N, C-alpha and C positions, 0 to 999 in steps of 0.2 A: 223545189222552197222559193219563195218570196222573198225578195231584197227588203229590207228592214231597217231604218235608222239605229244608231247605239245612242240611248236613252241617259245611262249613267255608268259608271264606275262603280264597282263591287268589291267588297272587302278587300280582296286579294289581290286586286288590282286591273283584272278584267274588264272591259267593257260589255254591257249589256243591252241586249236588244229588249223591247218590251214584253216580246212573246218567250222570253227567255234563255235565250243562246247567247253563248259566253265566248268572248274574242278577246284573245292576249293582245296587246298594244294597239288597243283602239280607243279612241276618245268620245267623250259625246259630242253628237252630230256627224261622225263618220257615218256612212252609208255602207254596210252588211251588202252585198251584190249577192243577187241569186246563185252566180258561180262559186259564192265562198270567198271572193275576193274583198277586200276594202277599199274603198274610196276615201280618200282624208278630208276631213271636213274642217272648220274655222277654227276649233279647238286642239286640232292636231297640228304638231311643231318639229321640227327638227330637235332630236335629243343635243344638248351640247356635249356630252362624254362621248370619245371614242368606243370606251368601254361599255356604253348601253347597247343592247340589253344584256348580256353577259353577265356582268360584274353583279352582283346581289345586293350588293350597297343601295342601289336603286332601282324603283320598279315603274316610277310614272313621269321619267325622262321626257316623255311624249306628248306629256300636258300642254295648254297653255297654261299662262298663270291663273286665268280666272276659272279655268276647268279643275286646275290646282286645290283653290281655293275653296272650291263649291263641294269637291272631294273630302276634304278634311271637316269642313264644316257640317257636311250632310253626315259621316259617320257619327260626329256626337249627335245631332239630332236625330236620327234614325234609331240610335242605342235607345232614347228618351222614348222615344213614339214606342218601341217593343217591349218597354217595361211600363207602358198605356202613362206614361209621364209628359205634361204641358210643357215643352221645353219653352214657350211665351216665345218673345224674339230676342234669339240669343245676339250677345255682343258681337261685331264683327270679329272675324276670323283673322286671325294671326298667324304669317308664314315668316320663320328663317330666313334672310337672305341666302345667298350660294357660297361656300366658303366658309362657315361660320361655326363649322361645329368643331368642338375643342377639345372631346375626348372619340376616339376610336380604337378599336381593336381590329390588328394587321394581323396577316397568319404569312408566313415566310416558309418554301418548302424546296429542298435541294430537287433539281432534274437535271440529272450528271454531274457537270460542274458548274451550273449555271445553278443560281436562286431565284425563286419567283417571288415578289412579297407584294400582297394587298387584300384585297376584299374577298370572299369565296362565292364562285358564282351560286346563282341559286339555284337552291335544292342540291345543291353538290359541295362534295369536299373538295372539287377543283380551284386552285387557287388563281385568280385572276393577277396577271404581273402590270402594277398599277404605275401607269406611266403618265398620266392627268388624274385628276378627279375636283369635280367642281361641288363638292359638297363639304372637304374638310377643310380646317384653317391653311391658310398661307406658310405659316411656322410648322406644320406640321407636314406636309406635304414635301417641305425643304428639305426634309429629314429622309424620306422614302428610297431616294437613290443612294443616299451615303450608307443609309443602314444595306442595303442590298450588298454595296462592297463589303460592308463592314462583315455579313455575314457569309459570303462567296470565301472571305478569306479563311473560314474555318477549316474548306475543304472537306466536308462532312456530306458524304452521298445519302445521309439518312438523316438531314438535319429536316426536323418540324418542327417549328418556333411559333409559340403566338408573341406579338410584338403591341405592347399598349402603350398607346399615347396620349398625355394630356395637356394641355395648356394652363400651366401656373402663371404666379405671377410672377415669378423670378425665368420661367422660358418654358422648356418643353421638358415635361417629366416620363423617362420611357424606365417601361419596364420587358422583361424580358422574362418567358414561362417556356421551360423545354431547353434552355440555353446551357450548355456546360462550358466554363471557362477553368479545363482542367491543366493548365499549365500559364506557367509567368508570360509567355509571348501572348497568350489570348486576353489574359488581365489585363498586360500593357496595352492591347488593343483598346481593350475598351473603356480603359481609363483616355486614353488619348480620343478617343471618340467622344468622349465627355466631355472633355475641356475643348477642343476643337469646334466641338460644338453648343459650347455653353450650355450644355444641360442643367435644367434644376434639379435634376435626380438621374441616376441609374439604378435599377434594382434587377435582381436575376432571384427567379422562381424555380428550385429544380426538384419540387414535388414536397417542399417543407416550410413554405411560406416564402414572402418576398425577402429577400437581403439585400441591404443598400449598400451600394458597391461606389455611388460619387454624388456626394450632397453637401455642396458650397456652404450653402445659409440653406434651413431649416425650409422647403416648398411650402407653399400656402396658395388660398386660394381667397381673395377677397370677396364676404357676401355682406349686403346690408351696411356697407362701408367698414368692415373690421376683417382684419387678415384673420383666415384661420387654418391651422396646419392641415394638408392634406394627405391621408394616409395612402398609401398604395392603394387601388382598387375601389377607392372610396368612390361613394356616389357621385355623382354631379350633373346637373343637366347639363341637355347636350351642346347648347350653346347659349352663350352669355344672352344673348337677343331675347332668347326664348324665354328663359331665366326673369327677364326683367318685364316681359307681357306678365309672367306668371305672377309675379312678385306685387307687380303695380296692381294689378286686378284685385289681389288678395288685400293688397293696401288698404284700397278704397272699399270694400264691402266690410272691411273690421276697424274701420275708422271709428273711433271713439269707443272701445273696446278697452278697458282697463287693463284686464288679464284676459290670454289664451295660452291654452292648452294646444300645443303644437306636437302633435302624433306623428311617428317616425320620420323624426327631425331630422335624421341625415347628420350632416357637418351644421345644421343651421340655417339653412337656406334663406328659408321664414321667418326662423325665429329672429334673425339677428335684424333681417329688414324690419319686422313689427319693433322690436325694441330701438329702433332707430326714432320710430315716432312715439317714444314715452311708454309703450306697452310693457305690462311684466308678464313674461312668457315662460313656460313651463316648457321645457323640450325633450321628449321622451322619444327614445332610441335603444336598439337593440343589439346593431353592431357596436361592440366595446370601442374599436378604436376611431369610430366616427364620435362617439358619444366623448369620451374623451378627449378629443380635438373641441371639439364643442366647448366642453366646461371648460377646456384652459383658454380659449380666446376670453371666453364671456367672465373670466375670472382679472384674466393678463388687463381686459381695456376695459373692464369696469362696466360691463353691458348688464342690464336686470333680465336676465336670462339663466334660468334655474336648469341642467341638467339631468335628468334622470337617466339611470341605464335601467329599462325595464324591455320584454318580448312581450308584444302587444297582441300577438298571435295567441301565447299559450296564457297571459296574464293581462287582459284588457285592463284602460280605467275602469272602475265601476261609475255607476254612475253617480253613486255619493260624491266621489271624488267629483267628478265632471262637474257636479251643479256650484263648483266652489267659483267656476269660471265664466266670465260673462262669454265668450267664445272658443269654439274649439276650429283648430285647422290639420287638415289631417292629408298626408300624403303616400298614399300606403303602395308597396309591388303591384306588379300586374295583377297577383291573384285577388288584389281587394282588400275587406278590412271585417269581414262578416262577423266575427267576434266582437270587434272593436265596435262595430257602428250599430251592432244590438244593444250595447251598452247605451250609448248616444241615443239612440231611440228610446229609452228608459231614463231620460235624465231632462232636467228642466233647460238646458243649456238654450241661450236663443238665438245666435247664430252658429251656424254650422258651414266652411270654407272648406269642399272636398277637392283635391287635385289629384287628377289620375291621367296613368299612362294606358289604360285599357278600357274606353269605352264600355263593353260588354259588362265588366265588373264593376265598374260604376255604377253603373245604370241598374244591377242586380240591388247595389248598397242603397241607393238613391230611392228606389221602390219600399226597403224597409223605412226610411226616413221618413216619407211622405205618410205610409202606411199608421207613421207614431202622431204624424198633425204635424209636419213639416212641411212648409211649402219650397217647391223651387222656384228662387226668385231672378236667379242669374245663372248663364249659361256662359262658358265662351271655348273655342273650339282653337287649338294651339298647334301650328305645325313646325316642330323643330327639326322632325327629321327628315328636311325637304328631300321631295322627289321619292318616298316610303308608302308605304299604308300604314305606317305606326302614327298614330294620332296621339295627343295629349289635351287635357283639357281641364278647366279651373270651373267650381260652382257652388253657389250661394243657396243654404236652406234657412229658412228662419222659421221659429217655431209659431204656430198661431196663436195670436194675442198677444206676443211679443212687439 
């Protein structure tokens, strides 16, 4: 077999040649030699982390900044073209910097008397014992070693615990899932840990939902200048940097819209940002805790945001309801929003901003909008999960004649 250059990075992170051969841990510009070896090109760099490539938290640390940026942007453009959509000239791709992820779920497992704590290996249940991380925020990384020590004090050789870390306004919120504090000594150890490390909150979920063990002040996250209570496990954009990029482009596209329906609103990431510009916003969310947090923040701080509790998969806003709004913003889960997009397609809404964490489901929904008379007028790729194959995007659709 002849030598061939690596010309692109495929969706799962492998490099690919023009004739369809896939090579793990290769970069565009590398040369796949005839004997199967790989000669590095200018886009192949030394990974910064000792745990790469075993750790499943990253798949692309071997790519240069330029190649990583191109991969993120190409994923979005490729998804659009796959549905025969014209992506036009997309806005510049945005990558979040290293060490900026403000939420992560780590796994802890007893190995004899030791406890390993970190992300899992790719495609495996084995846990990497994290000693460094170039992705998560320093405030989260600073807790990894103390958490390992705390869990080793349990002396439980069957210990298997998930640890959710979230950087709130007041500090780090820690949530344990599967940890049992079944005596006074263990309870006191948890309280001492929370106090000594100035945690914003500590919760334990033994199978019946998270129960708060420590929370000196209500944990909040500031969204659009509004402090919003953050329930345990609530969705939050992975980085403040990536959130700011998505919010800024949405604000620009929706400038001048007097009323906006924010669908799948969560805690109000976009709702409060738009309300800060004087827009009246209907924030629709199915998760009850997130809905109540958004509602409480809007009421207590006088924001023009009306929160509505509604499952948009089972009961989407109908076209006649949507017609009351100047614009719609939606940020659905990875599955997309087929039912809701069908109603938007039948509406007279002039502008639609669609935020997505899955280019494939976005492209399917985008095709529905375009078939109904909308034009794809704006597109921006955002790489919040740095060095991973997970890609997010913001898009603008404008109804013809609007």
